[in-house]
FIVOTI-780729 format. One record per atom (N, C-alpha, C, O, CB): residue in three letters; x, y negated, z. Coordinates in steps of 0.001 Angstrom, whole numbers, plus 500000, padded with zeros to 6 digits. Last residue first. Glycine has a CB too. Layout:
N
ALAXYZ
...
! end
This chain:
80
GLN121769344263693289
GLN121323343735694753
GLN122105344492696076
GLN121832344156697228
GLN119594344035694913
TRP121192345603691167
TRP122601345434691988
TRP123301344257693261
TRP124331343790693748
TRP123461345263690868
ALA118881346433690437
ALA119441346929691223
ALA120800347073691516
ALA121448348041691914
ALA119044347660691163
ILE117725343188689819
ILE117334343929691689
ILE118562345334691906
ILE119123345500692989
ILE115011344978691784
GLU118699343308687697
GLU119503342567688956
GLU118625342310690431
GLU118749341673691476
GLU119986340951688374
ILE117562345046686021
ILE119024345466686455
ILE119085344283687840
ILE119572344637688915
ILE120459345179684930
ALA115018344203686649
ALA115012345418687162
ALA116517345348687098
ALA117001345600688202
ALA114169346597686422
GLN115378341251684966
GLN115102341591686995
GLN114934342920687299
GLN114617343014688485
GLN113525340917687801
ALA115807342630682170
ALA117132341546683270
ALA116619341597685167
ALA117265341865686180
ALA116931339110682585
VAL113639343719681859
VAL114853344742682252
VAL115807344193682895
VAL116516344667683782
VAL115534345383681171
ALA111888341290681663
ALA111698342238682489
ALA112894343794683262
ALA112965344441684307
ALA110623342597681706
GLU112496340544679813
GLU113044339528681099
GLU112125340955681911
GLU112148341009683141
GLU112302337232681303
ALA112189342021677584
ALA114114341918677923
ALA113488341065679484
ALA114358341074680354
ALA115621340445676276
LEU109578342119677861
LEU110440343266678058
LEU111561342917678512
LEU112024343298679587
LEU110666344008677000
ARG108874339266677053
ARG108884339664678674
ARG109002341348678691
ARG108444341878679652
ARG107240339090679568
LYS109941339322674614
LYS110495338751676238
LYS110766338636676313
LYS111915338202676243
LYS110748338721677172
HIS108516341166672976
HIS110088341502672793
HIS110616340662674451
HIS111401341171675251
HIS110930340572670920
GLY106238339870673393
GLY107093341107673800
GLY107829341908673843
GLY107951342986674425
GLY107021341529673876
GLU106789337847671791
GLU106442337224672681
GLU106885338675673645
GLU107755338580674510
GLU104903336510672533
ALA107161338893669442
ALA108384338122669390
ALA107974338308671315
ALA108802338841672054
ALA108442336225668268
THR105667342334669523
THR105596340674669083
THR107428340340669342
THR108428341055669401
THR104229339454670478
LEU106422345214668741
LEU106372344236669390
LEU106279342695668968
LEU106918342142668073
LEU107217344467669977
HIS104504348075666907
HIS106065347428667345
HIS105477345822667705
HIS104482345298667203
HIS107545347451665716
VAL101868348967666692
VAL103425349518667321
VAL104207349014667554
VAL104878349366668524
VAL104146350178666843
GLY100149347469665654
GLY099901347854666219
GLY100401349019667197
GLY099815349699668040
GLY099325347748665731
ASP100820345632663154
ASP100510347621662994
ASP100273347789664140
ASP099885348953664039
ASP101807348890662527
GLY100946344032664543
GLY099571343840663469
GLY099562344688663353
GLY098444345204663344
GLY099340343184662242
GLY102051343442667576
GLY102179342989666659
GLY100651343974665446
GLY099578344385665888
GLY103924343105666465
ILE101008343325671094
ILE101594344257669792
ILE101379343978668420
ILE100277344373668040
ILE101087345571669816
ASP101461342186673824
ASP101885342079672539
ASP101362342771671857
ASP100684343151672811
ASP102970342203672317
LYS102019343113676551
LYS100987342967676023
LYS100799342634674280
LYS099776343014673712
LYS100548342074676851
VAL104473344242678217
VAL104170344053676915
VAL103019344285676901
VAL102626345424677155
VAL104798344692676016
TYR104232345182680835
TYR104480343773680486
TYR104335343496679061
TYR104036342337678775
TYR105812343359680898
ASP103634347773681317
ASP103466346904682521
ASP103437345149682077
ASP102899344210682663
ASP104842347296683602
SER104538349057679209
SER103401348170679298
SER102705347861680184
SER101491347663680152
SER102689348384678714
ALA106936349387679947
ALA106941348543679595
ALA105661347809679621
ALA105467346619679872
ALA107473348725678750
ARG107869350882683312
ARG106433351025682782
ARG106429349421681841
ARG106102348391682431
ARG105046351187684333
LEU110972351888684913
LEU109987350950684105
LEU108970351215683238
LEU109293351897682265
LEU110575350254683407
PHE113028353391687180
PHE112018353581685567
PHE111169352080685461
PHE110976351424686485
PHE110481355235685686
GLN116135354912687909
GLN114948353729687934
GLN114159353546686637
GLN114525353553685462
GLN115597352247688232
CYS116460357995688487
CYS116887356656688067
CYS115670355658688334
CYS114572355796688873
CYS117336356666686485
LYS116343360575689420
LYS117092359848690234
LYS117582358178690008
LYS118354357434690612
LYS118142360670690297
MET116076362360687902
MET117136361964687434
MET117723361053688383
MET118901360701688447
MET116953361484686227
GLU113370363138688860
GLU114231363946689038
GLU115131363538689011
GLU115787363925689978
GLU114263364732688527
LYS112293360277688316
LYS112508360225689594
LYS113581361750689476
LYS114676361578690011
LYS110919360184690608
ALA112527360349685491
ALA112738359386686120
ALA113484359857687711
ALA114650359813688104
ALA111388358662686094
LEU110251362505685238
LEU111975362679684703
LEU112634361489685200
LEU113796361846685394
LEU112277362715682866
LYS108503361171685316
LYS108915361958686161
LYS109867362265686272
LYS110474362355687339
LYS108534362681686219
GLU107863358840684225
GLU108203358395685065
GLU108828359666685964
GLU109463359482687002
GLU107202357582685471
TYR108108360462681263
TYR109230359660681592
TYR109330359625683279
TYR110315360090683852
TYR109031358140680889
GLU105438361535681996
GLU106398362437682076
GLU107503361728682012
GLU108314362227682793
GLU106345363421681179
ILE103584358848681645
ILE103605359799683002
ILE105063360974683033
ILE105635361173684105
ILE101917360858682962
GLU104368358103679122
GLU104631357427680181
GLU104684357821681725
GLU105389357413682647
GLU103901356627680028
LEU103009359671677714
LEU104247359710677323
LEU104817359245678905
LEU105523359929679645
LEU104573358713675896
ARG100174359169677847
ARG100695360474678524
ARG101898360404678828
ARG102272360857679910
ARG100598361635677809
ARG100225357349675725
ARG100141357227677320
ARG100025358003677691
ARG099232357660678568
ARG099409356648677979
ALA100605358658674034
ALA101741357757673902
ALA101199357398675138
ALA102138356990675821
ALA102003356663672638
LYS098242360385673405
LYS099866360842673583
LYS100608360006673915
LYS101680360516674242
LYS100563361317672516
GLU096503358458673211
GLU096367358634674118
GLU097716359560674206
GLU098315359402675270
GLU095081358953674374
GLU097871357546669950
GLU097111356742671024
GLU097210357178672373
GLU097964356465673036
GLU095722356708670757
SER097028359781668901
SER098481359184668830
SER098591358308670234
SER099268358481671247
SER098723358125667327
GLU094866359978668466
GLU095497360989669535
GLU096338360639669751
GLU096829360967670831
GLU095745362197669401
LYS093648358211667534
LYS093426358059668785
LYS094245358482669157
LYS094809357938670107
LYS092515358388669311
ASP096564357794665073
ASP095199357806665445
ASP095096357324666648
ASP095819356445667116
ASP094592359008665389
PHE098871356282662549
PHE098405356454664076
PHE096526356820664415
PHE095552356176664025
PHE098863354774664849
ASP099480355850660117
ASP100089357549660450
ASP099869357525661851
ASP100394358392662549
ASP101946357988660092
ASN096778354668658502
ASN098212354150659116
ASN099016355581659760
ASN098345356493659277
ASN097886352830660557
GLU094025352575657221
GLU095053353625657302
GLU096338353210657792
GLU096914352125657707
GLU095261354213656048
GLU092756350213659917
GLU093253350638658959
GLU093766352221658771
GLU093918352997659715
GLU094096349791658849
GLU092312350159663048
GLU091347350437662151
GLU091460350470660344
GLU090498350695659610
GLU090461349502662582
LEU094808351652664669
LEU094056350808664117
LEU093598351597662453
LEU093898352429661597
LEU094948349319664134
ALA095981352651667811
ALA095509353064666301
ALA094698352295666047
ALA093807352023666852
ALA094942354358665988
TYR098773350744669461
TYR096976351067669560
TYR096739351273667829
TYR097080350532666907
TYR095746349312670382
LEU100692352045672534
LEU100597351770670736
LEU098582352068670723
LEU097723352760671269
LEU101947353563669380
TYR102913351480675107
TYR101509351179674197
TYR101410351035672981
TYR101897350113672327
TYR100902350144674439
PRO106235350957676119
PRO105152350619675570
PRO103473351026674584
PRO103262350688673419
PRO105769350122675203
PRO108090353756676660
PRO107691352701676260
PRO106004351943675699
PRO105040352413675096
PRO108545352775675474
ALA109634353594679551
ALA108384353930679011
ALA108062353464677749
ALA107581352340677895
ALA107454353556679790
ILE113385353614680180
ILE112013352786680135
ILE110895353063679082
ILE111105352828677892
ILE112353351352679918
MET114929354106683276
MET114169354336682079
MET113249354064681580
MET112167354134682163
MET113977355034681914
! end
């Protein structure tokens, strides 16, 4: 189970504000609890993705690459 990376409220008008940012951060706690309950692996995308695009939500190409590498590594470890 992968908790989504953090999003960032931008100064310009968009659908996300500081409250949205905080809710997204709390969401990873719930994902981690659920992963433990379901006895499945958990990955916190925010540990790997530091590059969020200009909209404050979507990953950059580098962010996608880092997340893909983290997922591949987690899968490799799980299959050992």
